C-alpha positions as CSV (number, residue, x, y, z in Angstrom):
1,X,-61.7,212.1,-12.2
2,X,-58.7,214.4,-12.7
3,X,-59.5,216.8,-15.5
4,X,-56.9,217.0,-18.2
5,X,-58.6,219.2,-20.8
6,X,-61.9,221.0,-21.3
7,X,-63.5,221.4,-24.7
8,X,-66.5,223.7,-25.5
9,X,-68.7,222.8,-28.4
10,X,-71.2,225.5,-29.4
11,X,-74.1,224.3,-31.5
12,X,-75.9,227.1,-33.3
13,X,-79.2,225.4,-34.2
14,X,-82.3,226.6,-35.8
15,X,-84.3,226.4,-32.6
16,X,-81.7,226.8,-29.8
17,X,-78.1,227.8,-29.3
18,X,-76.3,225.5,-26.9
19,X,-72.8,225.5,-25.4
20,X,-71.6,222.2,-23.9
21,X,-68.3,221.8,-22.0
22,X,-66.7,218.3,-22.1
23,X,-64.0,217.5,-19.6
24,X,-61.5,214.8,-20.5
25,X,-59.5,213.0,-17.8
26,X,-55.9,212.0,-18.1
27,X,-57.0,208.3,-17.9
28,X,-59.1,208.8,-21.1
29,X,-62.5,209.2,-19.5
30,X,-64.8,212.1,-20.4
31,X,-68.1,213.6,-19.4
32,X,-70.2,216.8,-19.8
33,X,-69.4,219.2,-17.0
34,X,-71.3,222.3,-18.0
35,X,-73.9,223.7,-20.4
36,X,-75.6,226.9,-21.4
37,X,-78.7,227.1,-23.6
38,X,-80.8,229.8,-25.1
39,X,-83.9,229.4,-27.3
40,X,-82.9,231.8,-30.1
41,X,-85.4,230.4,-32.6
42,X,-83.1,231.7,-35.4
43,X,-85.0,229.7,-38.0
44,X,-88.2,231.5,-37.2
45,X,-89.7,234.7,-38.8
46,X,-87.6,234.3,-42.0
47,X,-87.9,236.9,-44.7
48,X,-89.5,236.4,-48.1
49,X,-86.2,235.2,-49.5
50,X,-85.3,233.0,-46.4
51,X,-83.3,235.8,-44.7
52,X,-82.7,235.7,-41.0
53,X,-84.7,238.4,-39.3
54,X,-82.8,241.4,-37.7
55,X,-84.4,240.7,-34.3
56,X,-83.3,237.0,-34.4
57,X,-79.8,237.9,-35.5
58,X,-79.5,240.4,-32.6
59,X,-80.6,237.8,-30.2
60,X,-78.1,235.3,-31.7
61,X,-75.2,237.8,-31.4
62,X,-76.1,238.7,-27.8
63,X,-76.2,234.9,-26.9
64,X,-72.8,234.4,-28.6
65,X,-71.3,237.2,-26.6
66,X,-72.5,235.5,-23.4
67,X,-71.1,232.2,-24.6
68,X,-67.7,233.8,-25.5
69,X,-67.5,235.5,-22.1
70,X,-68.3,232.2,-20.3
71,X,-65.5,230.5,-22.1
72,X,-63.0,233.3,-21.4
73,X,-63.9,233.6,-17.7
74,X,-63.9,229.8,-17.3
75,X,-60.4,229.5,-18.7
76,X,-61.3,227.5,-21.8
77,X,-58.7,228.2,-24.4
78,X,-59.7,229.6,-27.8
79,X,-58.2,226.5,-29.5
80,X,-60.5,224.3,-27.4
81,X,-63.8,226.0,-28.6
82,X,-65.6,224.5,-31.5
83,X,-68.6,226.6,-32.7
84,X,-70.6,225.0,-35.5
85,X,-73.7,226.2,-37.3
86,X,-76.4,224.1,-39.0
87,X,-79.2,224.6,-41.4
88,X,-80.7,228.0,-40.2
89,X,-77.4,229.8,-40.9
90,X,-76.3,227.4,-43.8
91,X,-79.5,228.0,-45.8
92,X,-80.1,231.7,-45.1
93,X,-78.8,234.2,-47.7
94,X,-77.5,236.4,-44.9
95,X,-76.1,233.5,-42.9
96,X,-72.5,234.3,-43.7
97,X,-73.1,237.9,-42.6
98,X,-74.1,236.7,-39.2
99,X,-71.0,234.5,-39.0
100,X,-68.8,237.5,-39.9
101,X,-70.5,239.8,-37.4
102,X,-70.2,237.1,-34.7
103,X,-66.5,236.8,-35.4
104,X,-66.0,240.5,-35.0
105,X,-68.1,240.7,-31.9
106,X,-66.8,237.6,-30.1
107,X,-63.8,236.2,-31.8
108,X,-65.6,232.9,-32.2
109,X,-64.6,231.1,-35.5
110,X,-68.0,229.6,-36.4
111,X,-67.8,226.8,-38.9
112,X,-70.9,226.3,-41.1
113,X,-71.5,222.6,-41.5
114,X,-72.5,221.2,-44.8
115,X,-75.5,218.9,-44.9
116,X,-73.2,215.9,-45.2
117,X,-71.0,217.1,-42.3
118,X,-74.1,217.6,-40.1
119,X,-75.4,214.1,-40.9
120,X,-72.0,212.6,-40.3
121,X,-71.6,214.1,-36.9
122,X,-75.0,212.8,-35.9
123,X,-73.9,209.4,-37.0
124,X,-70.8,209.6,-34.9
125,X,-72.8,210.6,-31.9
126,X,-75.4,207.8,-32.4
127,X,-73.0,204.8,-33.0
128,X,-70.9,205.9,-30.0
129,X,-73.8,206.1,-27.6
130,X,-75.9,203.1,-28.6
131,X,-75.4,199.5,-29.6
132,X,-76.6,200.2,-33.2
133,X,-74.9,198.1,-35.8
134,X,-77.4,198.1,-38.6
135,X,-80.3,200.6,-39.1
136,X,-80.9,204.3,-39.6
137,X,-79.8,207.3,-37.6
138,X,-82.3,210.2,-37.4
139,X,-81.4,213.7,-36.2
140,X,-84.3,216.2,-36.1
141,X,-83.3,219.7,-35.4
142,X,-85.1,223.0,-35.8
143,X,-84.3,223.5,-39.4
144,X,-83.5,220.2,-40.9
145,X,-83.9,216.4,-40.7
146,X,-80.8,214.2,-41.3
147,X,-81.0,210.5,-41.9
148,X,-78.0,208.1,-42.2
149,X,-78.0,204.5,-43.3
150,X,-75.8,202.4,-41.1
151,X,-74.5,198.9,-41.9
152,X,-72.0,197.1,-39.6
153,X,-71.6,200.4,-37.7
154,X,-70.4,202.2,-40.9
155,X,-72.1,205.2,-42.4
156,X,-73.6,204.6,-45.8
157,X,-76.1,206.9,-47.4
158,X,-76.5,210.3,-45.8
159,X,-79.2,212.8,-46.6
160,X,-80.7,216.0,-45.3
161,X,-84.1,217.7,-45.8
162,X,-85.6,221.0,-44.7
163,X,-88.0,219.2,-42.4
164,X,-87.0,220.6,-39.0
165,X,-89.4,221.3,-36.2
166,X,-89.3,225.1,-36.6
167,X,-89.6,225.1,-40.4
168,X,-92.4,222.5,-40.7
169,X,-94.4,224.2,-37.8
170,X,-94.2,227.7,-39.3
171,X,-95.2,226.4,-42.7
172,X,-98.0,223.9,-41.8
173,X,-99.1,224.6,-38.2
174,X,-99.2,228.4,-37.9
175,X,-102.5,228.6,-36.0
176,X,-102.7,229.4,-32.3
177,X,-105.4,226.9,-31.7
178,X,-105.6,223.1,-31.9
179,X,-104.2,221.7,-35.1
180,X,-106.6,221.0,-38.0
181,X,-106.7,217.6,-39.5
182,X,-106.0,219.1,-42.9
183,X,-102.8,220.7,-41.6
184,X,-101.6,217.5,-40.2
185,X,-102.4,215.6,-43.3
186,X,-100.6,218.2,-45.4
187,X,-97.4,217.9,-43.3
188,X,-97.5,214.2,-43.5
189,X,-97.9,214.3,-47.3
190,X,-95.1,216.8,-47.6
191,X,-92.7,214.8,-45.5
192,X,-93.4,211.6,-47.5
193,X,-92.9,213.5,-50.7
194,X,-89.5,214.9,-49.5
195,X,-88.3,211.5,-48.3
196,X,-89.1,209.8,-51.6
197,X,-85.8,211.2,-52.8
198,X,-84.1,208.6,-50.6
199,X,-85.6,205.1,-51.5
200,X,-83.3,203.4,-49.0
201,X,-85.3,205.0,-46.1
202,X,-88.4,203.0,-46.8
203,X,-89.0,199.6,-45.2
204,X,-87.0,196.8,-43.7
205,X,-85.2,198.6,-40.9
206,X,-85.3,197.0,-37.5
207,X,-83.6,199.8,-35.6
208,X,-84.1,203.6,-35.8
209,X,-81.9,205.7,-33.5
210,X,-83.1,209.3,-32.9
211,X,-81.2,212.4,-31.8
212,X,-82.3,215.9,-31.1
213,X,-84.2,218.0,-28.5
214,X,-87.6,217.2,-29.9
215,X,-86.9,213.5,-29.9
216,X,-85.8,213.6,-26.3
217,X,-88.8,215.7,-25.3
218,X,-91.3,213.4,-26.9
219,X,-89.6,210.4,-25.3
220,X,-89.8,212.0,-21.9
221,X,-93.5,212.7,-22.5
222,X,-94.1,209.1,-23.5
223,X,-92.2,207.9,-20.4
224,X,-94.2,210.2,-18.1
225,X,-97.5,209.0,-19.7
226,X,-96.5,205.4,-19.0
227,X,-95.5,206.4,-15.5
228,X,-92.0,204.9,-15.9
229,X,-89.4,205.7,-13.2
230,X,-86.8,207.2,-15.5
231,X,-85.2,210.7,-15.7
232,X,-82.8,209.9,-18.5
233,X,-84.3,208.7,-21.8
234,X,-81.0,207.2,-23.0
235,X,-81.9,203.9,-24.6
236,X,-85.7,204.4,-24.2
237,X,-87.7,203.3,-27.3
238,X,-90.4,205.6,-28.3
239,X,-92.9,203.1,-29.8
240,X,-95.2,203.8,-32.7
241,X,-98.4,203.5,-30.5
242,X,-97.0,205.9,-27.9
243,X,-96.0,208.4,-30.7
244,X,-99.4,208.2,-32.3
245,X,-101.0,208.9,-28.9
246,X,-98.7,211.9,-28.4
247,X,-99.6,213.3,-31.9
248,X,-103.3,213.0,-31.1
249,X,-102.9,214.6,-27.6
250,X,-100.7,217.5,-28.8
251,X,-102.9,218.2,-31.8
252,X,-105.9,218.7,-29.6
253,X,-104.1,221.4,-27.6
254,X,-103.0,225.0,-28.4
255,X,-99.3,225.7,-28.7
256,X,-99.3,227.2,-25.2
257,X,-101.1,224.2,-23.8
258,X,-98.7,221.8,-25.4
259,X,-96.0,223.0,-23.0
260,X,-98.2,221.7,-20.2
261,X,-97.8,218.1,-21.3
262,X,-95.4,216.5,-18.8
263,X,-92.1,216.0,-20.5
264,X,-92.4,218.8,-23.0
265,X,-90.0,221.6,-22.1
266,X,-90.9,225.3,-22.0
267,X,-90.3,226.9,-25.4
268,X,-91.1,223.9,-27.5
269,X,-94.9,224.2,-27.5
270,X,-95.0,225.9,-30.9
271,X,-92.8,223.3,-32.6
272,X,-93.2,220.0,-30.8
273,X,-96.3,218.9,-32.8
274,X,-94.5,219.5,-36.1
275,X,-91.6,217.5,-34.9
276,X,-93.9,214.6,-33.7
277,X,-95.6,214.4,-37.1
278,X,-92.3,214.3,-39.0
279,X,-91.0,211.6,-36.7
280,X,-94.2,209.7,-37.0
281,X,-93.9,209.7,-40.8
282,X,-90.3,208.6,-40.7
283,X,-91.1,205.8,-38.3
284,X,-93.8,204.6,-40.6
285,X,-91.6,204.7,-43.7
286,X,-88.7,202.8,-42.1
287,X,-90.8,200.0,-40.7
288,X,-88.9,200.1,-37.4
289,X,-90.9,199.3,-34.2
290,X,-89.9,202.5,-32.5
291,X,-87.3,205.3,-32.2
292,X,-84.5,204.4,-29.9
293,X,-83.5,207.6,-28.2
294,X,-80.0,208.7,-27.3
295,X,-79.1,211.7,-25.1
296,X,-76.1,212.4,-27.3
297,X,-76.4,214.8,-30.2
298,X,-74.5,216.9,-32.7
299,X,-72.3,218.3,-29.9
300,X,-71.2,214.9,-28.8
301,X,-70.5,214.0,-32.4
302,X,-68.2,217.0,-32.9
303,X,-66.4,216.3,-29.6
304,X,-66.0,212.6,-30.2
305,X,-64.8,213.0,-33.7
306,X,-61.8,215.0,-32.3
307,X,-61.5,212.9,-29.1
308,X,-61.2,209.6,-31.0
309,X,-59.1,210.9,-33.9
310,X,-57.2,209.8,-35.9
311,X,-59.5,206.7,-36.0
312,X,-61.6,206.8,-39.3
313,X,-64.4,206.5,-38.6
314,X,-64.1,207.6,-35.0
315,X,-65.7,204.6,-33.2
316,X,-65.2,203.1,-29.8
317,X,-64.9,199.3,-30.2
318,X,-67.6,198.4,-27.7
319,X,-70.1,201.1,-26.6
320,X,-71.4,199.1,-23.6
321,X,-68.0,198.2,-22.2
322,X,-66.7,201.8,-22.9
323,X,-69.7,203.4,-21.0
324,X,-69.2,201.2,-18.0
325,X,-65.5,201.9,-17.8
326,X,-65.9,205.5,-18.5
327,X,-68.3,205.8,-15.5
328,X,-65.9,203.8,-13.3
329,X,-63.0,206.0,-14.2
330,X,-65.0,209.2,-13.7
331,X,-65.4,208.3,-10.1
332,X,-61.8,206.9,-9.6
333,X,-62.9,203.3,-9.0
334,X,-60.1,200.9,-8.0
335,X,-60.3,198.9,-11.2
336,X,-57.9,196.2,-10.1
337,X,-60.3,195.4,-7.3
338,X,-63.4,195.8,-9.4
339,X,-62.1,193.7,-12.3
340,X,-61.1,190.9,-9.9
341,X,-64.6,190.9,-8.4
342,X,-66.0,190.8,-11.9
343,X,-63.8,187.8,-12.8
344,X,-64.8,186.0,-9.6
345,X,-68.5,186.6,-10.2
346,X,-68.0,185.4,-13.8
347,X,-66.5,182.2,-12.6
348,X,-69.3,181.6,-10.1
349,X,-72.0,182.5,-12.7
350,X,-70.5,179.9,-15.1
351,X,-71.0,177.2,-12.6
352,X,-74.5,177.8,-11.4
353,X,-76.3,174.7,-9.9
354,X,-79.5,175.0,-12.1
355,X,-79.7,174.0,-15.7
356,X,-80.7,176.9,-18.1
357,X,-78.8,179.5,-16.1
358,X,-77.5,182.1,-16.6
359,X,-80.0,183.7,-18.9
360,X,-78.9,185.4,-22.1
361,X,-77.3,188.7,-21.3
362,X,-77.1,188.0,-17.5
363,X,-73.3,187.7,-17.4
364,X,-72.8,191.1,-19.0
365,X,-75.1,192.7,-16.5
366,X,-73.4,191.1,-13.5
367,X,-70.0,192.1,-14.9
368,X,-71.1,195.7,-15.3
369,X,-72.5,195.8,-11.8
370,X,-69.2,194.4,-10.5
371,X,-67.2,197.0,-12.2
372,X,-69.5,199.8,-10.9
373,X,-70.4,198.5,-7.5
374,X,-68.0,200.9,-5.8
375,X,-68.6,204.2,-7.7
376,X,-70.6,205.4,-4.7
377,X,-67.4,205.6,-2.7
378,X,-66.9,208.9,-4.6
379,X,-69.7,210.3,-2.4
380,X,-69.0,208.5,0.9
381,X,-68.2,205.1,2.3
382,X,-71.4,205.1,4.4
383,X,-74.2,203.8,2.2
384,X,-71.9,203.7,-0.8
385,X,-74.0,200.9,-2.2
386,X,-77.0,203.3,-2.4
387,X,-74.8,206.1,-3.8
388,X,-73.5,203.6,-6.5
389,X,-77.1,202.9,-7.5
390,X,-78.2,206.4,-8.1
391,X,-75.0,207.3,-9.8
392,X,-75.5,204.4,-12.2
393,X,-79.2,205.4,-12.8
394,X,-78.2,209.0,-13.4
395,X,-75.5,208.2,-15.9
396,X,-77.8,206.4,-18.3
397,X,-75.0,204.0,-19.4
398,X,-75.0,204.6,-23.2
399,X,-75.5,201.3,-25.0
400,X,-77.8,199.8,-22.4
401,X,-81.6,199.9,-22.2
402,X,-83.3,201.6,-19.2
403,X,-84.2,198.1,-18.0
404,X,-80.6,196.9,-18.1
405,X,-79.4,200.1,-16.4
406,X,-81.9,199.5,-13.6
407,X,-80.8,195.9,-13.1
408,X,-77.1,196.9,-13.0
409,X,-77.9,199.7,-10.5
410,X,-79.9,197.4,-8.3
411,X,-77.3,194.7,-8.3
412,X,-74.8,197.4,-7.1
413,X,-77.4,198.6,-4.6
414,X,-77.6,195.2,-3.0
415,X,-74.0,194.1,-3.2
416,X,-73.6,194.7,0.6
417,X,-76.9,194.2,2.4
418,X,-80.6,194.4,2.1
419,X,-83.2,192.2,0.5
420,X,-82.9,192.5,-3.3
421,X,-86.1,193.8,-4.9
422,X,-87.1,195.7,-8.0
423,X,-89.1,198.3,-6.2
424,X,-90.3,201.2,-8.4
425,X,-88.2,199.8,-11.3
426,X,-90.5,196.9,-11.7
427,X,-92.3,198.9,-14.3
428,X,-89.2,198.7,-16.5
429,X,-88.6,195.0,-16.0
430,X,-89.7,191.7,-17.4
431,X,-91.0,188.5,-15.8
432,X,-88.1,186.7,-14.2
433,X,-86.1,189.9,-13.5
434,X,-86.6,189.7,-9.8
435,X,-84.9,186.3,-9.8
436,X,-82.2,187.6,-12.1
437,X,-81.5,190.5,-9.6
438,X,-81.5,188.0,-6.7
439,X,-78.9,185.9,-8.4
440,X,-76.7,188.8,-9.4
441,X,-76.7,190.4,-6.0
442,X,-75.9,187.0,-4.3
443,X,-72.9,186.4,-6.6
444,X,-71.7,190.0,-6.2
445,X,-71.8,189.7,-2.4
446,X,-69.8,186.5,-2.4
447,X,-67.3,187.8,-4.9
448,X,-67.0,191.0,-2.8
449,X,-66.3,189.0,0.3
450,X,-63.7,186.9,-1.4
451,X,-61.9,190.1,-2.4
452,X,-62.6,191.8,0.9
453,X,-59.0,192.6,1.6
454,X,-58.4,194.0,-1.9
455,X,-55.4,191.8,-2.3
456,X,-56.4,189.3,-5.0
457,X,-55.4,186.4,-2.6
458,X,-58.3,184.4,-3.9
459,X,-57.3,183.8,-7.4
460,X,-60.4,181.8,-8.5
461,X,-63.6,180.4,-7.1
462,X,-65.7,177.4,-8.2
463,X,-69.0,175.8,-7.3
464,X,-69.9,172.1,-7.2
465,X,-72.9,170.2,-6.1
466,X,-72.4,167.7,-3.2
467,X,-75.0,166.0,-0.9
468,X,-77.9,168.4,-1.6
469,X,-75.8,171.6,-1.1
470,X,-73.4,173.7,-3.2
471,X,-69.8,173.8,-2.2
472,X,-67.7,176.9,-2.8
473,X,-64.0,176.0,-3.4
474,X,-61.2,178.6,-3.5
475,X,-57.9,178.7,-5.2
476,X,-55.8,181.1,-3.1
477,X,-52.2,182.2,-2.6
478,X,-52.4,183.2,1.0
479,X,-54.6,183.5,4.1
480,X,-58.3,183.1,3.3
481,X,-59.8,183.4,6.8
482,X,-61.5,186.8,6.1
483,X,-62.7,185.6,2.6
484,X,-64.2,182.4,3.9
485,X,-65.8,184.1,6.9
486,X,-67.4,186.7,4.6
487,X,-68.6,184.2,2.0
488,X,-70.2,181.9,4.6
489,X,-72.3,184.9,5.8
490,X,-73.9,185.1,2.4
491,X,-75.3,181.6,2.6
492,X,-78.9,182.7,3.3
493,X,-79.1,184.9,0.2
494,X,-77.4,182.3,-1.9
495,X,-80.0,179.7,-0.8
496,X,-82.9,182.1,-1.7
497,X,-81.4,182.8,-5.1
498,X,-80.5,179.2,-6.1
499,X,-82.4,176.9,-3.8
500,X,-79.4,175.2,-2.3
501,X,-77.5,175.8,0.9
502,X,-73.9,177.1,0.5
503,X,-70.9,175.5,2.1
504,X,-67.4,177.0,1.9
505,X,-64.8,174.3,1.6
């Protein structure tokens, strides 16, 4: 990926300050390439009138000096820095004073987001990083909770409440020991009372997408408890039962002990229970089966709003397709070659010898694996199939579930050699996925061999049943000796996948 521009988004939250650098390629791809974070806890220790404390403000200013110095020494232009402030600064009587002092000390032009703007950026992040069409977007920060009603990918009602992890914890869970049942009940009651102002939140929602550090931490904790083999929680669904178990487990620990729960990051022990109780209450009200997590957040919303401008709203047409192509372009994949393999695999998949195949969703997974099978070449040719697999797993592929990402990665892993197997990812998969992987890997290997010379000589490929075997017929414009030789060598895997020997006509 050749970097065309770098943009720094600085999020001044109630719990943490974070600077994220996004690099955009000349081909339109983008990715996060750097990040600084500091737990400022600006929304803590507020004065009687809600004023930011002098100590927290001093910490905030020192952090912003570091952020400004980082941008200056990294060569990020002033016009490409977007600092935004949320509820802690927005709601504090002396919030504007902090913004002025920061401008004098660092030159950073901090923009204080309104409640509506904050919710809107969360919506932009969510609908561009998940397959959400209809449902609710939830963003839980340190100071506030934003909810957005989404219909046909368009934002409807937007609302914000002072129900952030820091605020609710300081008000309802101030003790240094395990939480009391009365404290938990009071926070639940307060959350329900606040959300009653938005009747559209209650009931009938099939999908609830969650953003924010607390959401990600709780999802990581649930994944660790279930011993799932994932590092990224992109697309992970934090179910109601898992969240209930986390609330019970966290409540039985002191704030310090909560940081010892696998998945909970250092610095969140004092606020994670408050966050979990608010999320638990929202989940109950919406009626959704769980909270679908996205790694994207307000920072991605701010970046994408400018990256996709002047589109209104700024939406990519197809999140799943965009995430696959974005990853391919990041690693300079030969898209002409990859797209031709995807087309050949699609032709073969459409002519499978068994009735009832392919399964729903299977063609899209095979296509994604075909487009990404060579991303590992960015590391090295040797073992590039393995490199491809871990790059796909590490990316998270926004729009796909962890199960789907695992299957795509494994198809890429076995596109050259080896015996396809789910291995440690079996815990993410469903019955029948081992067979699905076997089919996908077999078809990718054949398609790869038909395009072995990277010349698109084999224009199309077809399968037909004949005398107890399956015949592979090729439509070509030139010499197919290498293609036929390579395809014939995949006969054993094809027979395992489909139960018929393969003959190349």
